[in-house]
DSSP file (Angstrom, degrees, kcal/mol; ACC not computed):
  #  RESIDUE AA STRUCTURE BP1 BP2  ACC     N-H-->O    O-->H-N    N-H-->O    O-->H-N    TCO  KAPPA ALPHA  PHI   PSI    X-CA   Y-CA   Z-CA
    1    1 A X              0   0    0      0, 0.0    22,-3.0     0, 0.0     2,-0.4   0.000 360.0 360.0 360.0 140.3  110.2   93.1  101.7
    2    2 A X  E     +AB  22  52A   0     50,-2.0    50,-1.9    20,-0.2    49,-1.9  -0.974 360.0 173.1-127.9 137.8  111.4   94.5  105.1
    3    3 A X  E     -AB  21  50A   0     18,-2.3    18,-3.4    -2,-0.4     2,-0.3  -0.911  15.7-157.1-140.8 164.6  114.7   96.2  105.6
    4    4 A X  E     -AB  20  49A   0     45,-2.3    45,-3.0    -2,-0.3    16,-0.2  -0.989  31.5-103.0-143.2 138.3  116.4   98.1  108.5
    5    5 A X  E     -cB  17  48A   0     14,-0.6    13,-1.4    11,-0.5    43,-0.3  -0.346  24.1-130.9 -63.2 139.4  119.4  100.7  108.3
    6    6 A X  S    S-     0   0    0     41,-2.7     2,-0.3    11,-0.1    -1,-0.1   0.908  79.3 -26.9 -52.4 -48.2  122.8   99.4  109.2
    7    7 A X  S    S-     0   0    0     40,-0.4    -1,-0.1    10,-0.1    11,-0.1  -0.902  93.3 -50.3-157.7 175.6  123.4  102.3  111.5
    8    8 A X        -     0   0    0     -2,-0.3     2,-0.6     9,-0.1     8,-0.1  -0.321  52.7-150.5 -55.8 143.0  122.5  105.9  112.1
    9    9 A X    >   -     0   0    0      3,-0.4     3,-0.9     6,-0.3     6,-0.3  -0.961  10.0-162.5-125.1 110.3  123.0  107.8  108.8
   10   10 A X  T 3  S+     0   0    0     -2,-0.6     3,-0.4     1,-0.2    -1,-0.1   0.835  95.0  53.7 -60.9 -30.6  123.9  111.4  109.3
   11   11 A X  T 3  S+     0   0    0      1,-0.3     2,-0.3    -3,-0.1    -1,-0.2   0.678 114.3  42.7 -75.7 -14.8  122.8  112.0  105.6
   12   12 A X    X   +     0   0    0     -3,-0.9     3,-1.6     1,-0.1    -3,-0.4  -0.623  62.3 161.0-129.0  69.7  119.5  110.4  106.3
   13   13 A X  T 3   +     0   0    0     -3,-0.4    -1,-0.1    -2,-0.3    -3,-0.1   0.642  69.8  72.2 -69.1  -9.2  118.3  111.7  109.6
   14   14 A X  T 3  S+     0   0    0     -3,-0.1    22,-2.7     2,-0.0     2,-0.3   0.293  89.5  75.2 -88.8   9.8  114.7  110.7  108.7
   15   15 A X  S <  S-     0   0    0     -3,-1.6     2,-0.5    -6,-0.3    -6,-0.3  -0.918  71.6-145.0-118.1 147.3  115.7  107.0  109.1
   16   16 A X    >   -     0   0    0     -2,-0.3     3,-1.8     3,-0.1   -11,-0.5  -0.944  22.8-119.0-115.7 132.9  116.2  105.2  112.5
   17   17 A X  B 3  S+c    5   0A   0     -2,-0.5   -11,-0.1     1,-0.3     3,-0.1  -0.408 100.1  15.0 -61.7 134.3  118.9  102.4  112.9
   18   18 A X  T 3  S+     0   0    0    -13,-1.4     2,-0.4     1,-0.3    -1,-0.3   0.341  94.1 125.7  84.0 -10.9  117.4   99.1  113.7
   19   19 A X    <   -     0   0    0     -3,-1.8   -14,-0.6   -14,-0.1     2,-0.3  -0.721  60.7-126.6 -84.7 127.7  113.9  100.3  112.8
   20   20 A X  E     -A    4   0A   0     -2,-0.4     2,-0.4   -16,-0.2   -16,-0.2  -0.564  26.7-169.3 -73.0 135.9  112.2   97.9  110.3
   21   21 A X  E     -A    3   0A   0    -18,-3.4   -18,-2.3    -2,-0.3     2,-0.4  -0.985  19.6-130.2-124.9 134.8  110.8   99.5  107.2
   22   22 A X  E     -A    2   0A   0     -2,-0.4    12,-0.6   -20,-0.2     2,-0.5  -0.674  24.9-128.1 -84.0 133.5  108.5   98.0  104.6
   23   23 A X  E     -D   33   0B   0    -22,-3.0    10,-0.2    -2,-0.4     3,-0.1  -0.671  20.9-172.1 -81.6 127.6  109.8   98.5  101.1
   24   24 A X  E     -     0   0B   0      8,-3.5    49,-0.4    -2,-0.5     2,-0.3   0.801  65.3 -28.3 -86.2 -32.6  107.0   99.9   98.9
   25   25 A X  E     -D   32   0B   0      7,-1.3     7,-2.7    47,-0.1     2,-0.4  -0.962  55.5-116.2-171.5 174.1  108.9   99.6   95.6
   26   26 A X  E     -DE  31  71B   0     45,-3.2    45,-2.6    -2,-0.3     2,-0.4  -0.995  26.1-177.6-129.4 133.4  112.4   99.6   94.0
   27   27 A X  E >  S-DE  30  70B   0      3,-2.7     3,-1.6    -2,-0.4    43,-0.2  -0.917  74.9 -18.2-139.8 111.4  113.3  102.3   91.6
   28   28 A X  T 3  S-     0   0    0     41,-0.7    42,-0.2    -2,-0.4     3,-0.1   0.933 127.3 -56.9  60.7  45.6  116.8  102.2   89.8
   29   29 A X  T 3  S+     0   0    0     40,-2.2    16,-0.5     1,-0.2     2,-0.3   0.409 115.0 118.4  66.0   3.6  117.9   99.7   92.6
   30   30 A X  E <   -DF  27  44B   0     -3,-1.6    -3,-2.7    39,-0.2     2,-0.4  -0.712  65.6-118.8 -93.1 151.2  117.0  102.2   95.4
   31   31 A X  E     -DF  26  43B   0     12,-2.4    12,-2.4    -2,-0.3     2,-0.5  -0.741  14.9-151.1 -90.8 133.9  114.3  101.4   98.0
   32   32 A X  E     +DF  25  42B   0     -7,-2.7    -8,-3.5    -2,-0.4    -7,-1.3  -0.924  34.9 147.6 -97.8 126.0  111.2  103.4   98.4
   33   33 A X  E     -DF  23  41B   0      8,-2.1     8,-1.3    -2,-0.5     2,-0.6  -0.975  54.3 -90.1-153.9 160.4  109.8  103.3  101.9
   34   34 A X  E     - F   0  40B   0    -12,-0.6     6,-0.2    -2,-0.3   -12,-0.1  -0.633  46.2-152.1 -71.7 112.7  107.9  105.4  104.4
   35   35 A X    >   -     0   0    0      4,-2.9     3,-1.3    -2,-0.6   -20,-0.2   0.007  38.3 -81.0 -75.6-164.0  110.5  107.2  106.4
   36   36 A X  T 3  S+     0   0    0    -22,-2.7   -21,-0.1     1,-0.3    -1,-0.1   0.647 132.7  53.6 -75.4 -12.5  110.0  108.4  110.0
   37   37 A X  T 3  S-     0   0    0    -23,-0.3    -1,-0.3     2,-0.2   -22,-0.1   0.441 120.5-109.9 -96.6  -1.6  108.0  111.4  108.9
   38   38 A X  S <  S+     0   0    0     -3,-1.3     2,-0.4     1,-0.3    -2,-0.1   0.709  72.6 139.3  84.9  19.4  105.7  109.1  106.9
   39   39 A X        -     0   0    0     -6,-0.1    -4,-2.9     1,-0.0     2,-1.5  -0.824  56.7-127.4 -99.1 137.8  107.0  110.3  103.5
   40   40 A X  E     +F   34   0B   0     -2,-0.4    -6,-0.2    -6,-0.2     2,-0.2  -0.619  48.8 161.3 -86.2  82.2  107.6  107.7  100.6
   41   41 A X  E     -F   33   0B   0     -2,-1.5    -8,-2.1    -8,-1.3     2,-0.3  -0.609  40.2-113.5-100.1 164.8  111.2  108.6   99.7
   42   42 A X  E     +F   32   0B   0    -10,-0.2     2,-0.3    -2,-0.2   -10,-0.2  -0.706  33.5 179.9 -91.6 145.9  113.8  106.8   97.9
   43   43 A X  E     -F   31   0B   0    -12,-2.4   -12,-2.4    -2,-0.3     2,-0.2  -0.991  37.8 -93.8-141.8 148.0  117.0  105.6   99.7
   44   44 A X  E >   -F   30   0B   0     -2,-0.3     3,-2.3   -14,-0.2     4,-0.2  -0.420  28.7-134.9 -63.8 131.1  120.1  103.7   98.5
   45   45 A X  G >  S+     0   0    0    -16,-0.5     3,-1.8     1,-0.3    -1,-0.2   0.777  99.6  74.0 -59.9 -24.9  119.7  100.0   99.1
   46   46 A X  G 3  S+     0   0    0      1,-0.3    -1,-0.3   -41,-0.0   -40,-0.1   0.689  84.1  65.9 -61.5 -17.0  123.2   99.9  100.5
   47   47 A X  G <  S+     0   0    0     -3,-2.3   -41,-2.7   -42,-0.1   -40,-0.4   0.612  98.3  68.9 -75.2 -10.7  122.1  101.6  103.6
   48   48 A X  E <   -B    5   0A   0     -3,-1.8     2,-0.4   -43,-0.3   -43,-0.2  -0.734  63.4-144.4-123.1 153.4  120.0   98.6  104.7
   49   49 A X  E     -B    4   0A   0    -45,-3.0   -45,-2.3    -2,-0.3     2,-0.6  -0.938  35.4-123.2-104.5 134.8  120.1   95.1  105.9
   50   50 A X  E     +B    3   0A   0     -2,-0.4   -47,-0.3   -47,-0.2     3,-0.2  -0.748  29.6 177.6 -85.1 115.0  117.2   92.9  104.5
   51   51 A X  E    S+     0   0A   0    -49,-1.9     2,-0.3    -2,-0.6   -48,-0.2   0.834  80.1  14.3 -85.4 -35.5  115.1   91.3  107.2
   52   52 A X  E     -B    2   0A   0    -50,-1.9   -50,-2.0     2,-0.1    -1,-0.3  -0.886  62.6-170.9-143.2 107.8  112.7   89.7  104.9
   53   53 A X        +     0   0    0     -2,-0.3     2,-0.2    -3,-0.2    -1,-0.1   0.444  45.6 123.4 -81.8  -3.7  113.5   89.5  101.2
   54   54 A X        -     0   0    0      1,-0.0     2,-0.3   -52,-0.0    -2,-0.1  -0.391  46.8-157.6 -64.4 127.3  110.1   88.3  100.1
   55   55 A X        -     0   0    0     -2,-0.2    -2,-0.1   -54,-0.1    -1,-0.0  -0.808  28.1 -96.6-103.8 145.0  108.6   90.6   97.4
   56   56 A X    >   -     0   0    0     -2,-0.3     3,-1.6     1,-0.1    -1,-0.1  -0.315  28.7-129.7 -57.9 139.7  104.8   90.9   96.7
   57   57 A X  T 3  S+     0   0    0      1,-0.3    -1,-0.1    16,-0.0    -2,-0.0   0.749 104.0  62.2 -60.8 -25.5  103.7   88.8   93.8
   58   58 A X  T 3  S+     0   0    0      2,-0.1    16,-1.0    15,-0.0    -1,-0.3   0.318  73.5 119.5 -91.4  12.0  101.9   91.6   92.2
   59   59 A X  E <   -G   73   0B   0     -3,-1.6     2,-0.6    14,-0.2    14,-0.3  -0.494  61.0-136.6 -69.5 141.3  105.1   93.8   91.7
   60   60 A X  E     -G   72   0B   0     12,-3.7    12,-1.3    -2,-0.1     2,-0.5  -0.917  26.0-157.8 -95.8 120.9  105.8   94.6   88.1
   61   61 A X  E     +G   71   0B   0     -2,-0.6     2,-0.3    10,-0.2    10,-0.2  -0.877  19.9 162.4-112.6 137.1  109.5   94.2   87.7
   62   62 A X  E     -G   70   0B   0      8,-2.6     8,-2.8    -2,-0.5     2,-0.4  -0.920  25.7-137.7-139.2 161.0  111.5   95.7   85.0
   63   63 A X  E     -G   69   0B   0     -2,-0.3     6,-0.2     6,-0.2     5,-0.1  -0.989  17.8-134.8-129.7 137.0  115.3   96.5   84.3
   64   64 A X    >   -     0   0    0      4,-3.2     3,-2.1    -2,-0.4     6,-0.0  -0.153  40.7 -84.7 -78.2 179.4  116.8   99.6   82.8
   65   65 A X  T 3  S+     0   0    0      1,-0.3    -1,-0.1     2,-0.1    -2,-0.0   0.715 129.7  44.8 -52.7 -29.9  119.3   99.9   80.2
   66   66 A X  T 3  S-     0   0    0      2,-0.0    -1,-0.3     0, 0.0    -2,-0.1   0.095 125.4 -96.3-102.7  16.2  122.2   99.5   82.7
   67   67 A X  S <  S+     0   0    0     -3,-2.1    -2,-0.1     1,-0.3     2,-0.1   0.462  71.1 154.1  82.6   0.2  120.6   96.7   84.5
   68   68 A X        -     0   0    0      1,-0.1    -4,-3.2    -5,-0.1     2,-0.3  -0.367  40.6-122.9 -61.5 142.2  119.1   98.7   87.2
   69   69 A X  E     - G   0  63B   0     -6,-0.2   -40,-2.2   -42,-0.1   -41,-0.7  -0.690  25.0-174.5-100.8 140.1  116.0   97.2   88.8
   70   70 A X  E     +EG  27  62B   0     -8,-2.8    -8,-2.6    -2,-0.3     2,-0.3  -0.999  10.3 165.5-127.6 136.8  112.5   98.6   89.1
   71   71 A X  E     +EG  26  61B   0    -45,-2.6   -45,-3.2    -2,-0.4     2,-0.3  -0.941   6.2 148.3-155.3 125.4  109.6   97.0   90.9
   72   72 A X  E     - G   0  60B   0    -12,-1.3   -12,-3.7    -2,-0.3     2,-0.2  -0.969  53.3 -91.8-147.9 157.8  106.3   98.4   92.0
   73   73 A X  E >>  - G   0  59B   0    -49,-0.4     3,-2.4    -2,-0.3     4,-0.6  -0.545  51.1-108.8 -68.7 145.5  102.7   97.2   92.6
   74   74 A X  G >4 S+     0   0    0    -16,-1.0     3,-1.1     1,-0.3     4,-0.2   0.819 117.7  56.6 -49.1 -38.3  100.9   97.8   89.2
   75   75 A X  G 34 S+     0   0    0      1,-0.3    -1,-0.3     2,-0.1     3,-0.1   0.614 113.2  39.7 -76.3 -11.6   98.8  100.6   90.6
   76   76 A X  G <4 S+     0   0    0     -3,-2.4    -1,-0.3     1,-0.1    -2,-0.2   0.324  97.5  84.5-106.4   2.4  101.9  102.5   91.6
   77   77 A X    <<  +     0   0    0     -3,-1.1    -2,-0.1    -4,-0.6    -3,-0.1   0.437  58.8 117.5 -89.4  -5.1  103.9  101.6   88.5
   78   78 A X  S >  S-     0   0    0     -4,-0.2     3,-2.3     1,-0.1     4,-0.3  -0.305  76.2 -95.4 -75.3 150.9  102.7  104.3   86.1
   79   79 A X  T 3  S+     0   0    0      1,-0.3    -1,-0.1     2,-0.1    -2,-0.1  -0.411 111.8  11.6 -62.3 129.9  104.9  106.9   84.6
   80   80 A X  T 3> S+     0   0    0     -2,-0.2     4,-2.6    -3,-0.1    -1,-0.3   0.474  87.0 132.0  83.8  -0.8  104.7  110.1   86.7
   81   81 A X  H <> S+     0   0    0     -3,-2.3     4,-2.3     1,-0.2    -2,-0.1   0.938  75.2  40.1 -49.5 -55.2  102.9  108.4   89.5
   82   82 A X  H  > S+     0   0    0     -4,-0.3     4,-2.4     2,-0.2    -1,-0.2   0.772 111.3  58.6 -75.4 -23.7  105.1  109.7   92.3
   83   83 A X  H  > S+     0   0    0      2,-0.2     4,-1.4     1,-0.2    -1,-0.2   0.925 109.5  45.1 -58.1 -45.9  105.3  113.1   90.7
   84   84 A X  H  <>S+     0   0    0     -4,-2.6     5,-2.6     2,-0.2    -2,-0.2   0.902 111.6  53.0 -63.9 -41.6  101.5  113.3   90.9
   85   85 A X  H ><5S+     0   0    0     -4,-2.3     3,-1.6     1,-0.2    -2,-0.2   0.929 111.2  44.2 -55.7 -49.2  101.6  112.0   94.4
   86   86 A X  H 3<5S+     0   0    0     -4,-2.4    -1,-0.2     1,-0.3    -2,-0.2   0.735 108.8  58.1 -72.1 -21.6  104.1  114.7   95.6
   87   87 A X  T 3<5S-     0   0    0     -4,-1.4    -1,-0.3    -5,-0.2    -2,-0.2   0.372 116.4-120.4 -87.7   4.2  102.0  117.3   93.6
   88   88 A X  T < 5 +     0   0    0     -3,-1.6     2,-0.6     1,-0.2    -3,-0.2   0.839  47.5 172.6  62.6  36.9   99.0  116.2   95.9
   89   89 A X     >< -     0   0    0     -5,-2.6     4,-2.4     1,-0.1     3,-0.4  -0.703  34.0-131.7 -77.8 123.3   96.9  115.0   92.9
   90   90 A X  H  > S+     0   0    0     -2,-0.6     4,-2.9     1,-0.2     5,-0.3   0.823  99.2  50.9 -41.4 -58.2   93.9  113.3   94.6
   91   91 A X  H  > S+     0   0    0      1,-0.2     4,-2.5     2,-0.2    -1,-0.2   0.919 113.9  44.4 -53.4 -48.8   93.8  110.1   92.5
   92   92 A X  H  > S+     0   0    0     -3,-0.4     4,-2.6     1,-0.2    -1,-0.2   0.901 113.4  50.4 -62.3 -41.9   97.5  109.4   93.1
   93   93 A X  H  X S+     0   0    0     -4,-2.4     4,-2.1     2,-0.2    -2,-0.2   0.925 113.7  43.9 -69.4 -42.3   97.4  110.2   96.8
   94   94 A X  H  X S+     0   0    0     -4,-2.9     4,-1.7    -5,-0.2    -1,-0.2   0.835 114.1  49.7 -71.7 -32.1   94.3  108.0   97.5
   95   95 A X  H  X S+     0   0    0     -4,-2.5     4,-2.6    -5,-0.3     5,-0.2   0.928 112.0  50.4 -71.8 -41.4   95.7  105.1   95.4
   96   96 A X  H  X S+     0   0    0     -4,-2.6     4,-2.8    -5,-0.2     5,-0.2   0.974 112.6  43.3 -55.0 -59.9   99.0  105.4   97.2
   97   97 A X  H  X S+     0   0    0     -4,-2.1     4,-2.4     1,-0.2    -1,-0.2   0.822 114.4  51.5 -60.7 -37.9   97.6  105.3  100.7
   98   98 A X  H  X S+     0   0    0     -4,-1.7     4,-2.0    -5,-0.2    -1,-0.2   0.987 115.1  42.2 -56.4 -59.7   95.1  102.4   99.7
   99   99 A X  H  X S+     0   0    0     -4,-2.6     4,-2.0     1,-0.2    -2,-0.2   0.894 117.7  46.0 -58.9 -44.6   98.0  100.3   98.3
  100  100 A X  H  X S+     0   0    0     -4,-2.8     4,-2.8    -5,-0.2    -1,-0.2   0.883 109.5  53.1 -71.9 -39.4  100.4  101.1  101.2
  101  101 A X  H  X S+     0   0    0     -4,-2.4     4,-1.7    -5,-0.2    -1,-0.2   0.839 109.7  50.5 -63.2 -34.7   97.9  100.6  104.0
  102  102 A X  H  X S+     0   0    0     -4,-2.0     4,-1.8    -5,-0.2    -1,-0.2   0.875 111.9  47.6 -62.3 -40.9   97.2   97.1  102.5
  103  103 A X  H  X S+     0   0    0     -4,-2.0     4,-2.3     1,-0.2     5,-0.2   0.947 111.1  49.0 -67.6 -46.5  100.9   96.4  102.4
  104  104 A X  H  X S+     0   0    0     -4,-2.8     4,-1.9     1,-0.2    -1,-0.2   0.884 109.0  53.3 -63.2 -39.6  101.6   97.5  105.9
  105  105 A X  H  X S+     0   0    0     -4,-1.7     4,-0.9     1,-0.2    -1,-0.2   0.871 112.4  45.7 -60.2 -37.6   98.6   95.3  107.2
  106  106 A X  H  < S+     0   0    0     -4,-1.8    -2,-0.2     2,-0.2    -1,-0.2   0.873 110.9  51.9 -75.6 -30.6  100.0   92.3  105.5
  107  107 A X  H  < S+     0   0    0     -4,-2.3    -2,-0.2     1,-0.2    -1,-0.2   0.829 108.7  51.6 -67.4 -34.9  103.5   93.0  106.8
  108  108 A X  H  <        0   0    0     -4,-1.9    -1,-0.2     1,-0.2    -2,-0.2   0.749 360.0 360.0 -78.0 -22.5  102.2   93.3  110.4
  109  109 A X     <        0   0    0     -4,-0.9    -1,-0.2    -3,-0.2    -2,-0.1   0.471 360.0 360.0 -66.0 360.0  100.4   90.0  110.1
């Protein structure tokens, strides 16, 4: 899935209007993507236009109690995965970059 911000977002200076971003996952309907600083943060889906709605076939998709959507590749889908990533735990960091680099290579093809 590839998205682009509608316009400049003063509350999100780490995104550039018109720049395409590859969605890494969806968490409670928010998009996780690499921002302009290369950080995998969550952003409200309402900030974006969808350029390519195709989602990877290996995403594990679930819905919360209120119908909110969650979708990640299996290897990024574990409970606490992103907490471990942001705590710089080596297994999470290496798994994350391996998966993201593969995704970005596919998106560029």
